[in-house]
N, C-alpha and C positions, 0 to 999 in steps of 0.2 A: 479850739482855735487852730487854723492851719499854719503850718510851719513853712520855712523856706524849702525844707526837704519834701514836704507834701507837694509844693509848688513844682519842685524840680521833677518829682516822679510823675505828676500829672503831665507835665510838658513832655516827658520821654515817652509816655504812653501814646502820645499823639505823633511821634516821629516814625516814618517808615523803617522797617527793620531788614536786615540781611544776615546771612550765615555763610561761613566758609568751611570747607571739608576737603578731605583728601587723605591718602593713605600717610602714615607716619613717614617723616623724612623726605616729604615731597615738596617742601617750600612753603607749607601753610604759615608757619611762623614768620617767615620773611614777609609774605603778603600781609599778614595781620600787623606787623609793625610798620609797614608803608601805609597801609590804610589808616592806622591810628595816628600817624604823623600829620595827616590832613586836618586843618582846623574844622571842617565841616562833617568829618566822620568820626564816629567812636566805634572802635572794634575792640571788644573785650577778648582778652587772652584765653587760653584753654580752661573753660569753666565747667565743661560736661554738663550743660544746661539741661539738655533733654534727657540724657541718660542717668542723671544724678539728682539734680534739683527738682525737675518736674516729675520724675519718677518717685521721689520722696514725698512731694506734695500730693501727687495721685494716691499714694498708699495712705497717707494720713487722712485725705478726705473721704476715700472710701471706707476706711476703718471708722471713722466718725459717723458716716452714714449708716453702716452696719450696726454701731452701737445705739444710735438713736431708733432705728427700726426695731430693735429687740427690746428697747425700753430699759437698758442697763441703768441702774442708779436713779431711776425716774419713777415717781409715784403718781404723776399727774399725766395727762396727755402729753406726748412727746413732740418736739419739732421734727419735721422732715429734713433730712440732710440733702445737701446738694448733689445733683447727679452729675454725670460726665460733662454734659453740655455747660452746666453752670459753673463747672470747675475752669472752664477755659479763661474767663476774665481774671480769675485768680493767678493763672499761670502767665498771662500777659503782664499783669502788675508785678509779679515776681521777676519778670525779665526787665521791666523798667527799674525796679528796685536794684537788681544786679548792675545794670548799667549806671546807675546813680552812684554806686559804691566804687566804680572804676572810672569816674569822669577824669581824674587827674587834673590837668591843665586846661582841658576843654571847657569852652564857654557853651553852656547848654542852649542858649538862645540861637547860637550859630550852627548847630548841629542839623543837617539836612537828612541824615540816615545813621542808625545805630545798628551794630552788628555784633557777632561772636564767633570765634574760630575754635573748633574742636575738631580734630581729624575724623573722628566717629560721626560727625554730623552727616557725613555721606550715607551712613545707615539709619538716619532719623528723618529722612525726607519726608515720609508720610506723616509723621508727627509735626514736622516744621509747618507743613502747609494746611494741616488740620487746625493748628492753633493760629498760625499767621498765614492766612490764604493769599495776601499780597506779597509775602516775603520774596526777596531775591536771593539767589544761592550762586556761590562762587566755588566752582570744583577745580582745586589745583592738582594737576596731573603731571607726573615725572616718569621719565624712562624707568621701567620696571627694574632694570638692572642696577643703575644708579641708586635708586630709592632703597632696593633690597640691601645692597651693599652697605650703604649708609646706615639703615636701621640694624642690621646684624652687628656692625662695629659698636654702635651707640647703645644697644640693648643686650649685648652678649651677656653680660654678668647677671642679667635677670633671667636668662633662658634657662630651661632644663639642662643639667649637665650633659645629658646624653644626646641633645640635640645638635647634630653636626651642621655644617653650612649647607650641604646639598638639601638636607631635610628641611631646613628654614627656607631655602630657596623655593621648594615646592609649596611650603605653606603660604609664603609671601606671594608668590606669582599667582596662586589661585585666588587668593583675597584681593589682589589687584584687579583681576578679571572680574571677580564677583562685584566688587564695589562699583567699577566703572560701568559694567552692564546694568546694574540695578539702578544706578543714578540716572543713566540715560533713559531707562525705561520709565521711571517715576517722573521725570522731569518733562515729560511731553506736555505741551501747553502751558508750562510754567515760566517764570523769569529765571533762566538757568545760564550761566556762563562757564564755560571750560577755559581754563588757563593753563597752559603748558609751561612748566618750569624751564624748559629750554628756550622758548620764545622770550620769556622773562629775563632770561640771562643774556640773550642776544641783543635786545633792545628794550631795557627795563622801563625807560621813560614812556615809549610809546605803548607798551602793553598796559602801563598803569594809567595812562590817559584813556585807554579802553575800559578799564576796571572802574575808574572814577566816573567816566561818562555813564556807564551802566548803572551805577548807584546814584545818578543825578547830582554829583558833586561838581564843583568848580574845577575846571582843567586848564585855567589861564593864569596869567600873572605870575608864572613861576612856581605855582604851588605844588604841582606834581614833582617837578625837579627838586624841590626842597624836600619832599617827603621821601624821594628816592635817596637823596643824599643822607639824610638823618637815619635811615634805615639800611645804609649800604652794608656790604659784608665787612668792610674795613671797620665802619663804626660799631657794628654789632660783635665783632670778634675781637675787639681791643686793639685794633691796628694791623692785624695780619692781612695780607693780600690773599686773593683768590688762589687756591691751590696750595697755599701754605697750610700744612695740616696740623691740627691739634685734636688728637682722638679723645681727649676728655672734655672738649667743648661741644656744647649744643651746635655751634656754628663750626663744624669740623673742617671742612674743606671748601665747600661752595663752589664747585665747578661741575661742568658737563663732561661726561665720558670718563669719569675716573673708574669706572667699573673695568675698564680695559687693563688697569694695573692690578687687578685684585683677582678677577675670575679665571677659572681654568676653561679650556675648550669645552670639557664635558659640561661644566656648569652653564656655559653660555647655551649650549644645546638644550639643557634642560629648561631654561627660561623660555626658549623659542617653541619647545614642544608643548608647554603649557599655554603660554600666552602669545606665541607668534602671530596669529590672525589679528587680535587686538592691537598689538604693537604696530603692525603694518597699517592698520585702520587709522591709528592716531599719528602716523607719520614717522614711526621710528624704524630706522634701518636695521635689518636683521642680517645675521651672518650667513644664514641658509636660505634657500629659494623658498617661495611660497608653496 
């Protein structure tokens, strides 16, 4: 007998999907919170669906198929396990199940799109479009200097003890270049939207009208303004204003250009040596000439 959960998952399997990604500390969580505040949009928080759950499902299915092929524990003719193509519906149902577990206060009948945010999704684009050919992707991009400073402060305790800041800058700047370059190459011909953190800060509501419109959600009747208000820095940080720093909080400072208070001249030059061309391509002003 079908249950309410069965009906919910079947409904979610029919809803268009999207994914959000970008480097850590680029604003992906802020975007996810605003998206999830819209009554027609469900955006699951950081689940690592593709690099964790899907990978685990894949290993389990391939292991099962291998055991069936070898006849382990079987004395009669054995069934044939599913191949990779037949695994895709399993993965899609798993995503719908994940969404159902994270519905919160959303009315499933009102949803026009469901999605998920994990920064590493920018490395999973080939898998995303293999499983969900019609999926939309939102790539959140932030000035590499601000993003790196924020990441270094946030993750310093988890880094190797001998990794100093210049070394981390080199690692982060190269990763920033790699992710953006790879995403742009893979996004050719796909539903792909780049969203700069700085533009989002400058006019949050206008940028979210653009994002919600991209997803096919309602942008009228104050719904965007409500989503922006619910997920404002003040609301998420517990009342602090932008620029008021709490280094222990996920929502540390929430402003543009804070790198100027942190980086040395040599560190700024290091960023530009590695990522200068891409910075200028994306509209970020550099301290040195091209």
